[in-house]
NUDRENDO-676051 format. One record per residue (C-alpha): residue in three letters; x, y, z; residue number from 1. Coordinates in steps of 0.1 Angstrom, whole numbers, plus 5000, padded with zeros to 4 digits. Example, Ala and Ser with C-alpha at 12.3 -4.5 7.8 and 13.67 -1.06 7.14 Angstrom:
% residues 2
ALA  5123  4955  5078  1
SER  5137  4989  5071  2
% end
This chain:
% residues 652
MET  4099  1696  8393  1
GLU  4071  1707  8370  2
THR  4088  1692  8340  3
GLY  4091  1659  8360  4
GLN  4056  1659  8372  5
GLY  4044  1665  8336  6
ALA  4065  1636  8324  7
ALA  4050  1613  8350  8
LEU  4016  1625  8340  9
LEU  4022  1619  8303  10
THR  4035  1585  8311  11
ASP  4003  1578  8331  12
ASP  3982  1590  8300  13
SER  4003  1570  8277  14
ARG  3998  1538  8298  15
TYR  3960  1544  8300  16
ARG  3958  1549  8261  17
LEU  3979  1519  8255  18
LEU  3955  1499  8278  19
VAL  3923  1512  8261  20
ASP  3939  1507  8225  21
ALA  3947  1472  8234  22
ILE  3911  1462  8241  23
THR  3895  1448  8211  24
ASP  3864  1430  8226  25
TYR  3850  1463  8238  26
ALA  3843  1496  8220  27
ILE  3858  1523  8244  28
TYR  3854  1559  8233  29
MET  3846  1594  8245  30
LEU  3819  1618  8237  31
ASP  3818  1655  8243  32
PRO  3788  1671  8262  33
ASP  3769  1673  8229  34
GLY  3775  1637  8219  35
LEU  3803  1641  8194  36
VAL  3828  1614  8192  37
THR  3862  1626  8206  38
SER  3881  1594  8208  39
TRP  3881  1558  8192  40
ASN  3898  1525  8202  41
PRO  3904  1496  8181  42
GLY  3874  1476  8197  43
ALA  3852  1504  8184  44
GLN  3868  1501  8150  45
ARG  3862  1463  8150  46
PHE  3826  1464  8162  47
LYS  3813  1495  8143  48
GLY  3836  1493  8112  49
TYR  3846  1530  8114  50
LEU  3882  1543  8112  51
ALA  3890  1570  8138  52
ALA  3894  1596  8111  53
GLU  3860  1588  8097  54
ILE  3841  1590  8131  55
ILE  3858  1615  8154  56
GLY  3837  1647  8154  57
GLN  3806  1627  8142  58
HIS  3775  1626  8165  59
PHE  3772  1590  8181  60
SER  3736  1589  8171  61
ARG  3746  1574  8137  62
PHE  3751  1543  8156  63
TYR  3713  1541  8163  64
SER  3686  1529  8139  65
ALA  3664  1556  8121  66
ASP  3635  1546  8143  67
ASP  3656  1550  8176  68
ARG  3669  1584  8163  69
ALA  3633  1595  8156  70
ALA  3622  1585  8190  71
GLY  3650  1605  8206  72
VAL  3668  1574  8222  73
PRO  3703  1589  8218  74
ALA  3695  1621  8235  75
ASP  3677  1603  8263  76
ALA  3707  1581  8268  77
LEU  3729  1611  8274  78
ARG  3702  1628  8297  79
ILE  3699  1597  8319  80
ALA  3736  1594  8322  81
ARG  3740  1630  8331  82
ASP  3710  1631  8354  83
GLU  3713  1599  8371  84
GLY  3752  1592  8369  85
ARG  3748  1561  8346  86
PHE  3730  1547  8315  87
GLU  3730  1509  8308  88
ARG  3709  1492  8282  89
GLU  3708  1466  8255  90
GLY  3695  1471  8220  91
TRP  3703  1470  8183  92
ARG  3731  1493  8169  93
ILE  3742  1499  8133  94
ARG  3776  1493  8118  95
LYS  3792  1513  8091  96
ASP  3781  1488  8064  97
GLY  3744  1491  8077  98
SER  3743  1457  8093  99
ARG  3730  1455  8129  100
PHE  3744  1438  8160  101
TRP  3731  1435  8195  102
ALA  3750  1457  8220  103
HIS  3753  1461  8256  104
VAL  3760  1499  8263  105
ILE  3772  1517  8293  106
ILE  3774  1556  8293  107
ASP  3790  1574  8323  108
PRO  3794  1612  8325  109
ILE  3827  1628  8330  110
ARG  3829  1658  8351  111
ALA  3855  1682  8360  112
SER  3867  1690  8396  113
ASP  3842  1717  8399  114
GLY  3814  1692  8388  115
ASP  3810  1707  8354  116
LEU  3800  1681  8327  117
ILE  3830  1678  8302  118
GLY  3818  1647  8284  119
PHE  3808  1610  8285  120
ALA  3827  1578  8285  121
LYS  3809  1551  8265  122
ILE  3816  1514  8265  123
THR  3799  1490  8240  124
ARG  3800  1452  8239  125
ASP  3787  1432  8209  126
LEU  3765  1406  8224  127
THR  3750  1393  8191  128
GLU  3764  1358  8195  129
ARG  3753  1355  8231  130
ARG  3719  1368  8223  131
ALA  3716  1344  8194  132
ALA  3726  1315  8219  133
GLU  3702  1328  8245  134
ALA  3675  1331  8218  135
ALA  3683  1294  8208  136
LEU  3681  1284  8243  137
ARG  3648  1299  8247  138
ARG  3634  1284  8216  139
SER  3648  1250  8228  140
GLN  3631  1254  8262  141
GLU  3599  1265  8246  142
GLN  3600  1235  8222  143
PHE  3607  1213  8251  144
ARG  3578  1229  8271  145
LEU  3555  1224  8241  146
LEU  3568  1190  8238  147
VAL  3561  1182  8273  148
GLN  3528  1198  8272  149
GLY  3518  1180  8241  150
VAL  3525  1145  8255  151
THR  3493  1131  8267  152
ASP  3502  1094  8272  153
TYR  3527  1102  8300  154
ALA  3523  1124  8331  155
ILE  3554  1144  8331  156
TYR  3560  1169  8358  157
MET  3583  1185  8384  158
LEU  3586  1181  8421  159
ASP  3606  1204  8445  160
PRO  3630  1189  8469  161
ASP  3602  1183  8494  162
GLY  3580  1166  8468  163
ARG  3556  1192  8461  164
VAL  3543  1195  8424  165
SER  3559  1226  8406  166
SER  3548  1218  8372  167
TRP  3520  1197  8354  168
ASN  3516  1187  8318  169
ALA  3485  1177  8298  170
GLY  3493  1140  8301  171
ALA  3492  1143  8339  172
GLN  3460  1161  8339  173
ARG  3445  1133  8315  174
ILE  3459  1104  8337  175
LYS  3454  1118  8371  176
GLY  3425  1141  8366  177
TYR  3438  1173  8383  178
ALA  3440  1207  8365  179
PRO  3472  1225  8371  180
ASP  3458  1250  8395  181
GLU  3443  1221  8416  182
ILE  3477  1203  8420  183
VAL  3506  1226  8417  184
GLY  3519  1232  8453  185
ALA  3504  1200  8465  186
HIS  3525  1171  8477  187
PHE  3527  1143  8452  188
SER  3519  1117  8480  189
ARG  3483  1122  8473  190
PHE  3486  1100  8442  191
TYR  3495  1070  8464  192
THR  3471  1048  8482  193
ASP  3464  1051  8518  194
ALA  3482  1019  8525  195
ASP  3513  1030  8505  196
ARG  3513  1065  8522  197
ASP  3511  1047  8556  198
ALA  3541  1027  8546  199
GLY  3561  1057  8537  200
ALA  3563  1048  8500  201
PRO  3564  1085  8487  202
ASP  3593  1094  8509  203
ARG  3611  1063  8503  204
ALA  3608  1069  8464  205
LEU  3624  1103  8466  206
ALA  3651  1090  8490  207
ILE  3662  1062  8466  208
ALA  3660  1088  8436  209
ALA  3684  1111  8453  210
ALA  3707  1084  8466  211
GLU  3709  1061  8437  212
GLY  3701  1086  8408  213
ARG  3669  1071  8396  214
TYR  3638  1054  8411  215
GLU  3616  1031  8389  216
GLN  3587  1010  8400  217
GLU  3552  0999  8391  218
GLY  3522  0999  8414  219
ARG  3487  1012  8421  220
ARG  3481  1049  8420  221
VAL  3449  1071  8427  222
ARG  3432  1095  8405  223
LYS  3412  1126  8416  224
ASP  3379  1108  8414  225
GLY  3393  1081  8437  226
SER  3397  1055  8411  227
GLN  3430  1036  8409  228
PHE  3451  1025  8379  229
TRP  3483  1005  8375  230
ALA  3512  1030  8368  231
HIS  3548  1027  8358  232
VAL  3567  1054  8376  233
VAL  3603  1068  8370  234
ILE  3617  1096  8393  235
ASP  3651  1113  8384  236
PRO  3667  1139  8406  237
ILE  3676  1173  8393  238
ARG  3710  1188  8407  239
ASP  3725  1222  8405  240
ASP  3762  1229  8394  241
ASP  3772  1220  8430  242
GLY  3755  1188  8430  243
GLN  3727  1197  8452  244
VAL  3692  1183  8446  245
ILE  3669  1209  8436  246
GLY  3640  1190  8425  247
PHE  3628  1159  8408  248
ALA  3616  1150  8373  249
LYS  3587  1125  8375  250
VAL  3572  1105  8345  251
THR  3542  1083  8351  252
ARG  3525  1060  8325  253
ASP  3491  1045  8328  254
ILE  3499  1007  8321  255
SER  3465  0993  8333  256
GLU  3454  0981  8298  257
ARG  3489  0967  8292  258
ARG  3489  0948  8325  259
ALA  3454  0935  8318  260
ALA  3465  0922  8285  261
GLN  3496  0906  8300  262
GLN  3474  0890  8327  263
ALA  3451  0877  8301  264
LEU  3481  0864  8281  265
ASP  3494  0847  8313  266
GLU  3461  0832  8321  267
ALA  3457  0820  8285  268
ARG  3492  0804  8287  269
GLU  3484  0788  8322  270
ALA  3451  0775  8308  271
LEU  3470  0761  8278  272
LEU  3495  0744  8301  273
GLN  3468  0731  8323  274
SER  3449  0718  8294  275
GLN  3481  0701  8279  276
LYS  3487  0686  8313  277
LEU  3452  0673  8318  278
GLU  3453  0660  8283  279
ALA  3485  0640  8291  280
ILE  3470  0627  8325  281
GLY  3438  0619  8305  282
GLN  3457  0598  8280  283
LEU  3476  0580  8306  284
THR  3446  0575  8328  285
GLY  3425  0563  8299  286
GLY  3451  0538  8287  287
VAL  3453  0524  8322  288
ALA  3415  0523  8328  289
HIS  3412  0505  8295  290
ASP  3435  0477  8305  291
PHE  3419  0476  8339  292
ASN  3386  0472  8321  293
ASN  3397  0440  8303  294
LEU  3412  0426  8335  295
LEU  3380  0433  8355  296
MET  3358  0420  8327  297
ALA  3378  0386  8329  298
VAL  3374  0386  8367  299
LEU  3337  0396  8367  300
GLY  3326  0372  8340  301
SER  3346  0343  8354  302
LEU  3331  0349  8389  303
GLU  3297  0351  8375  304
LEU  3301  0319  8356  305
VAL  3316  0301  8387  306
ARG  3287  0314  8409  307
LYS  3263  0302  8383  308
ARG  3277  0268  8379  309
LEU  3286  0259  8416  310
PRO  3258  0249  8438  311
HIS  3250  0273  8468  312
ASP  3274  0267  8496  313
PRO  3272  0291  8526  314
ARG  3311  0288  8529  315
ILE  3320  0296  8493  316
THR  3289  0317  8477  317
PRO  3293  0347  8501  318
LEU  3331  0349  8492  319
ILE  3323  0348  8454  320
ASP  3296  0375  8459  321
ASN  3322  0396  8479  322
ALA  3348  0392  8451  323
MET  3321  0402  8425  324
GLN  3312  0433  8445  325
GLY  3348  0443  8448  326
ALA  3353  0438  8410  327
GLN  3322  0458  8403  328
ARG  3335  0487  8426  329
GLY  3368  0485  8406  330
ALA  3347  0486  8374  331
ALA  3330  0518  8388  332
LEU  3364  0534  8396  333
THR  3376  0527  8360  334
GLN  3345  0543  8347  335
ARG  3354  0575  8366  336
MET  3389  0573  8353  337
LEU  3375  0571  8317  338
ALA  3351  0598  8324  339
PHE  3381  0620  8331  340
ALA  3399  0608  8300  341
ARG  3366  0615  8281  342
LYS  3365  0579  8272  343
GLN  3334  0567  8291  344
GLU  3303  0556  8273  345
LEU  3277  0582  8276  346
LYS  3240  0586  8266  347
LEU  3237  0620  8253  348
ASP  3200  0631  8254  349
PRO  3182  0665  8260  350
VAL  3180  0672  8296  351
ASP  3158  0696  8316  352
LEU  3182  0709  8342  353
ALA  3154  0723  8364  354
GLY  3134  0691  8363  355
LEU  3164  0670  8370  356
VAL  3176  0691  8400  357
ARG  3139  0691  8414  358
GLY  3137  0654  8411  359
MET  3168  0648  8431  360
THR  3164  0674  8458  361
GLY  3152  0649  8482  362
LEU  3182  0626  8476  363
LEU  3204  0656  8480  364
GLN  3189  0667  8512  365
ARG  3191  0632  8527  366
SER  3226  0627  8516  367
LEU  3238  0662  8530  368
GLY  3221  0662  8564  369
PRO  3198  0688  8583  370
ALA  3228  0712  8587  371
MET  3228  0719  8550  372
ARG  3203  0742  8531  373
ILE  3198  0737  8494  374
GLU  3188  0768  8473  375
THR  3180  0765  8437  376
HIS  3173  0791  8410  377
PHE  3162  0782  8375  378
PRO  3147  0809  8352  379
ARG  3114  0800  8333  380
GLY  3119  0785  8298  381
LEU  3155  0776  8304  382
ALA  3168  0758  8273  383
LEU  3175  0720  8273  384
VAL  3211  0708  8273  385
LEU  3226  0678  8258  386
THR  3243  0656  8282  387
ASP  3239  0622  8302  388
SER  3214  0627  8328  389
ASN  3225  0597  8349  390
GLN  3261  0611  8349  391
LEU  3250  0646  8355  392
GLU  3231  0635  8387  393
ASN  3261  0617  8398  394
ALA  3280  0650  8393  395
LEU  3257  0672  8411  396
LEU  3256  0647  8441  397
ASN  3294  0647  8442  398
LEU  3297  0685  8441  399
ALA  3271  0688  8468  400
VAL  3289  0664  8490  401
ASN  3321  0683  8484  402
ALA  3304  0716  8493  403
ARG  3291  0700  8525  404
ASP  3325  0689  8535  405
ALA  3338  0724  8529  406
MET  3313  0738  8555  407
PRO  3315  0715  8585  408
ASP  3294  0740  8605  409
GLY  3266  0738  8579  410
GLY  3254  0763  8554  411
ALA  3238  0770  8521  412
ILE  3246  0752  8487  413
ARG  3233  0771  8457  414
ILE  3224  0753  8426  415
GLU  3214  0777  8397  416
ALA  3215  0777  8359  417
LEU  3214  0807  8334  418
PRO  3215  0808  8296  419
GLU  3247  0822  8281  420
THR  3259  0831  8246  421
LEU  3296  0829  8241  422
THR  3316  0847  8214  423
GLU  3350  0837  8201  424
ASP  3369  0858  8227  425
SER  3347  0850  8257  426
GLY  3377  0835  8275  427
VAL  3359  0803  8286  428
GLY  3376  0782  8260  429
LEU  3345  0770  8242  430
PRO  3334  0776  8206  431
ALA  3310  0804  8199  432
GLY  3275  0794  8207  433
ASP  3246  0791  8231  434
TYR  3251  0773  8263  435
VAL  3237  0769  8298  436
ARG  3258  0776  8327  437
LEU  3250  0753  8356  438
THR  3266  0765  8389  439
VAL  3271  0749  8423  440
SER  3283  0772  8450  441
ASP  3291  0772  8486  442
SER  3305  0796  8512  443
GLY  3331  0771  8527  444
HIS  3367  0775  8533  445
GLY  3377  0776  8498  446
MET  3409  0767  8480  447
ASP  3443  0784  8476  448
ALA  3457  0788  8442  449
ALA  3479  0757  8444  450
THR  3451  0735  8453  451
LEU  3428  0750  8426  452
ALA  3453  0744  8400  453
ARG  3453  0707  8408  454
ALA  3417  0701  8419  455
ALA  3407  0684  8387  456
GLU  3437  0661  8385  457
PRO  3429  0623  8390  458
PHE  3434  0610  8424  459
PHE  3442  0645  8439  460
THR  3423  0651  8471  461
THR  3424  0671  8502  462
LYS  3402  0648  8522  463
GLY  3416  0623  8547  464
VAL  3426  0588  8540  465
GLY  3398  0566  8529  466
LYS  3375  0597  8525  467
GLY  3377  0603  8489  468
THR  3390  0587  8457  469
GLY  3401  0620  8441  470
LEU  3382  0613  8409  471
GLY  3351  0632  8416  472
LEU  3361  0665  8399  473
SER  3380  0645  8373  474
MET  3348  0626  8365  475
ILE  3329  0659  8362  476
HIS  3355  0675  8341  477
GLY  3353  0646  8318  478
LEU  3316  0647  8317  479
ALA  3316  0684  8307  480
GLU  3343  0679  8280  481
GLN  3325  0649  8264  482
SER  3293  0666  8265  483
GLY  3308  0696  8244  484
GLY  3311  0718  8273  485
ARG  3336  0729  8300  486
MET  3341  0729  8337  487
VAL  3353  0759  8354  488
LEU  3365  0762  8389  489
ARG  3365  0795  8408  490
SER  3377  0796  8445  491
GLN  3395  0818  8471  492
MET  3406  0809  8505  493
GLY  3378  0820  8530  494
GLU  3354  0828  8501  495
GLY  3340  0795  8492  496
THR  3340  0775  8459  497
THR  3320  0778  8427  498
VAL  3320  0751  8402  499
GLU  3305  0760  8368  500
LEU  3294  0735  8342  501
TRP  3290  0750  8308  502
LEU  3269  0726  8287  503
PRO  3257  0732  8251  504
GLN  3219  0740  8245  505
VAL  3200  0714  8224  506
LEU  3196  0726  8188  507
ASP  3173  0712  8163  508
GLY  3186  0679  8149  509
ASP  3212  0677  8178  510
GLU  3198  0647  8196  511
ARG  3222  0616  8197  512
GLN  3214  0583  8212  513
VAL  3242  0558  8221  514
PHE  3236  0521  8228  515
VAL  3246  0514  8263  516
GLY  3243  0478  8276  517
THR  3250  0482  8312  518
GLY  3220  0492  8333  519
ALA  3195  0480  8308  520
THR  3162  0466  8322  521
ALA  3145  0449  8292  522
GLU  3134  0414  8299  523
ILE  3158  0387  8285  524
ARG  3138  0363  8264  525
PRO  3152  0329  8253  526
MET  3169  0330  8219  527
THR  3176  0303  8193  528
GLN  3210  0291  8190  529
LEU  3233  0313  8171  530
THR  3267  0308  8155  531
ILE  3287  0336  8169  532
LEU  3324  0348  8162  533
ALA  3340  0364  8193  534
VAL  3371  0386  8185  535
ASP  3395  0401  8210  536
ASP  3433  0405  8211  537
ASP  3432  0399  8249  538
SER  3431  0361  8256  539
LEU  3417  0365  8290  540
VAL  3387  0386  8277  541
LEU  3382  0364  8249  542
LEU  3382  0332  8270  543
ASN  3355  0349  8293  544
THR  3334  0361  8264  545
VAL  3334  0327  8248  546
ALA  3324  0310  8281  547
MET  3295  0334  8287  548
LEU  3281  0330  8250  549
GLU  3285  0291  8253  550
ASP  3266  0293  8287  551
LEU  3238  0312  8269  552
GLY  3236  0282  8245  553
HIS  3254  0296  8214  554
VAL  3280  0280  8192  555
VAL  3311  0301  8194  556
PHE  3343  0306  8173  557
PRO  3372  0325  8191  558
ALA  3396  0347  8171  559
ILE  3427  0365  8186  560
SER  3429  0390  8157  561
ALA  3409  0404  8128  562
ARG  3429  0384  8103  563
ASP  3419  0353  8121  564
ALA  3382  0364  8122  565
LEU  3381  0370  8085  566
ALA  3395  0336  8079  567
ILE  3368  0319  8099  568
LEU  3343  0340  8081  569
GLU  3352  0324  8050  570
ARG  3348  0289  8061  571
GLU  3320  0290  8088  572
PRO  3285  0302  8085  573
ILE  3284  0330  8111  574
ASP  3253  0348  8124  575
LEU  3268  0375  8144  576
VAL  3303  0389  8153  577
ILE  3312  0404  8187  578
THR  3346  0423  8183  579
ASP  3368  0443  8204  580
PHE  3375  0478  8192  581
ALA  3411  0485  8202  582
MET  3430  0457  8185  583
PRO  3466  0461  8169  584
GLN  3470  0464  8130  585
VAL  3432  0461  8123  586
THR  3408  0476  8146  587
GLY  3372  0464  8154  588
LEU  3358  0492  8132  589
GLN  3379  0482  8103  590
LEU  3369  0446  8108  591
ALA  3331  0457  8108  592
ASP  3339  0475  8075  593
GLU  3352  0443  8059  594
ILE  3323  0423  8072  595
LYS  3298  0449  8060  596
ALA  3316  0447  8025  597
HIS  3320  0411  8021  598
HIS  3295  0395  8045  599
PRO  3265  0418  8045  600
GLY  3242  0394  8063  601
VAL  3263  0392  8093  602
ALA  3254  0415  8123  603
VAL  3283  0431  8142  604
ILE  3284  0443  8179  605
LEU  3315  0464  8190  606
ALA  3326  0459  8224  607
THR  3346  0488  8238  608
GLY  3352  0509  8267  609
TYR  3357  0541  8246  610
ALA  3329  0566  8242  611
GLU  3342  0583  8211  612
LEU  3349  0565  8178  613
PRO  3372  0579  8151  614
SER  3356  0605  8130  615
GLY  3340  0590  8099  616
SER  3332  0556  8115  617
ASP  3297  0541  8114  618
SER  3279  0558  8144  619
ASN  3248  0533  8141  620
LEU  3272  0504  8150  621
PRO  3257  0487  8180  622
ARG  3281  0490  8210  623
LEU  3285  0470  8241  624
ALA  3302  0489  8270  625
LYS  3331  0470  8288  626
PRO  3332  0456  8314  627
PHE  3300  0436  8307  628
LEU  3282  0409  8324  629
GLN  3264  0379  8310  630
ASP  3231  0396  8312  631
ASP  3243  0427  8294  632
LEU  3257  0404  8267  633
ALA  3224  0387  8264  634
ARG  3206  0420  8260  635
ALA  3229  0433  8234  636
LEU  3222  0400  8214  637
GLN  3185  0405  8218  638
GLU  3184  0442  8208  639
VAL  3207  0436  8176  640
LEU  3186  0406  8166  641
ALA  3153  0426  8171  642
VAL  3166  0451  8146  643
LYS  3178  0428  8120  644
PRO  3167  0390  8124  645
PRO  3196  0368  8116  646
GLU  3196  0346  8084  647
ALA  3192  0308  8090  648
PRO  3225  0294  8095  649
THR  3237  0268  8070  650
ALA  3249  0235  8082  651
PRO  3286  0234  8080  652
% end
C-alpha cells in the first residue's frame, strides 16, 4: 500500500513538474528561506538567461540592480511575503547578459503543515513590451492632450452623457471666455442663446449626435461676457466597447469673420447684379425714350405751328391746346425715363444744399399737408455739391411725397446732410473722395427685401392705379449717377425708409455749365434772315424742324444724313447748321468736326436728348435739348449768334 501511495505521489509530482517546465511565458522557481534558488523552469531560463546549473544555489538578489540591492529591496520582498502572505510589485530586473527587462513579480511563502517557513514560490513575468506599449500610449495621449491644448482657433472639449463639460482647451477659453475652473462641470447649454435654450436646441443636438453619429450646424453662440458670435459646431458621440455613449466630443469654431466676409461678398455680387440689371434696363429705357422724344417733338412742333397758323376757333383751339398739354406731359415722362438712363440734359452747377432746402420748405409743407412735420439738419460750412438744382428740387419733392404716402397717419420727415470722405473699400460703390450725403428719412411702414430690390426700377410702383408712374426713384437714381454720385436705399418693414443721395463736393475748377434750351427766359429778339442747314435722319423730326425755321423767316435746306449735309455745304452758302446727334454711319458730332475743319465760318448747334457725349468730343458745342418748341429753337439761334455773329451770306 505504501509503495502504491508513493507511486501515486511521484506521479502527481511528475505531473506538476511537467506543467511548470512546460510554461515558458512565466519564470516559476523556488527559493529557500534565505532566498537561494532551489528550482528553475524553462520560462526562467528564457527570461533571465541562466541555465539551471548556473543559478540553482545562487541568491535571487542577483536579478536586482545594484541600486535595488544596496537599498535592501530583495530582503524587503521576502520579509513582506513572509509577514503579509504575499509580495507583488513591478520593476526593473537584470538578465545574465546585464540587460534590463520590466518584470511583474509575485512571491508567496511556502510553509509546512506546522506553519514553519520552508521557502518561497516566485513567479516573474516579462512585461517589457506591454510597458513599452503603455508608455507609447501615454506619450500619444500626452501629445494629443498637448495638441488639443495648443489649438487656439478651435474650442475642443468633452461632455459627459448629460451634456456637462468635462474638459476644456485653450481654444475654448479664448473663444468663449471661460477659464477651465469656471466651466468644467457646468452644462454646455449656457453657450446657447435664450431662444435656442427655450426651443430645446442643446438637448436636440446631443440626441441627434447619439442617434445619427454626428451633429453639425452653424448658429449663434454666447460668450461669457454676453456677446454673441457665429459658430460652426460639430458634436460626435464617444462610445465604450459595448457601444454605450459615455460622452461627447465637441468642436466649435468662431466663423464670425468668415461669415461677415461671405455676406460682404454676397452683397457685392447682389449689388453687381442689380447694377447690371439697372444698366440693361437703363439702356432699353434710354433707347425707347429717345425714340419717343423724336415722335413727341414732331407732334409738339406740328401742333404749335397749326395753332399759330389757324385763327382762334373756340371749337378747335382748346382741342389743340389739350393735345399740346398731353404731348408735353409725355415729354416730361420721357425726361424721367432719360433721367433713369442717365441721358437727360442736366445743368451741373455748385449747389448749396442748405439754402436749396430752406428755399423749398414752404413748397414742401404745402404739398405734404398739416399732418406732416419737416425736420432739417445741415451743419455749418457744409460744402457745395455739383448737381442740377432744378432736378434736385424735383427729387426732394418726390421723396417727400413718397414719405408722406408711407405715413398715412402723419409723422416727421427728416432731411439732413453730412460731409463724408470715402475710401476705396467704403462699400458705397463710389470712387474715393469727398462727398455730401443728403438723406431723406421717414418712420413709415417701410419695404420688404423684395420691394426694396426693385424700388428703383422704371415703372415699378406699390401705389394704386393712377397714383404714380413708377419713375420717381428711377429719375432720382439717374440724377445721382449723372451727377457723379449714388443713390442708396435702406428700408425694413415697420422701420421706415431712408434714401441717401451721395453727391460729390465741388472742387476747384470743377464747375461745368451745359447749355439747355428748354426753360430759357431770355427775350427773343428779331433776327435777320439766315440760311440754315437742318440735318436729321428722322423725316418727321426733320420736317418739323424745317417748318419751325421757315416760320421764323429763315431759308432752310433739309438733309436726311451727314453725307447729304456735306454735299449741300459744298454748293450752298450756309450760315448755321442744326444737326441731330444720334445718326447712323456719321453722327452729328462727326459732322460738326467735318464742318469745323472744312467750313470754319459755319456755326453748329447739336440737337440731342442725350446728356453725355462721347469722351473726347467738343464739350463747348452748343446743344439744344429735344424735344424743343419754336421758342426754344429761336433762343438757341439767338445765343449762338450772340457768341459768333454769322458771316454775311453770299448770294447763290
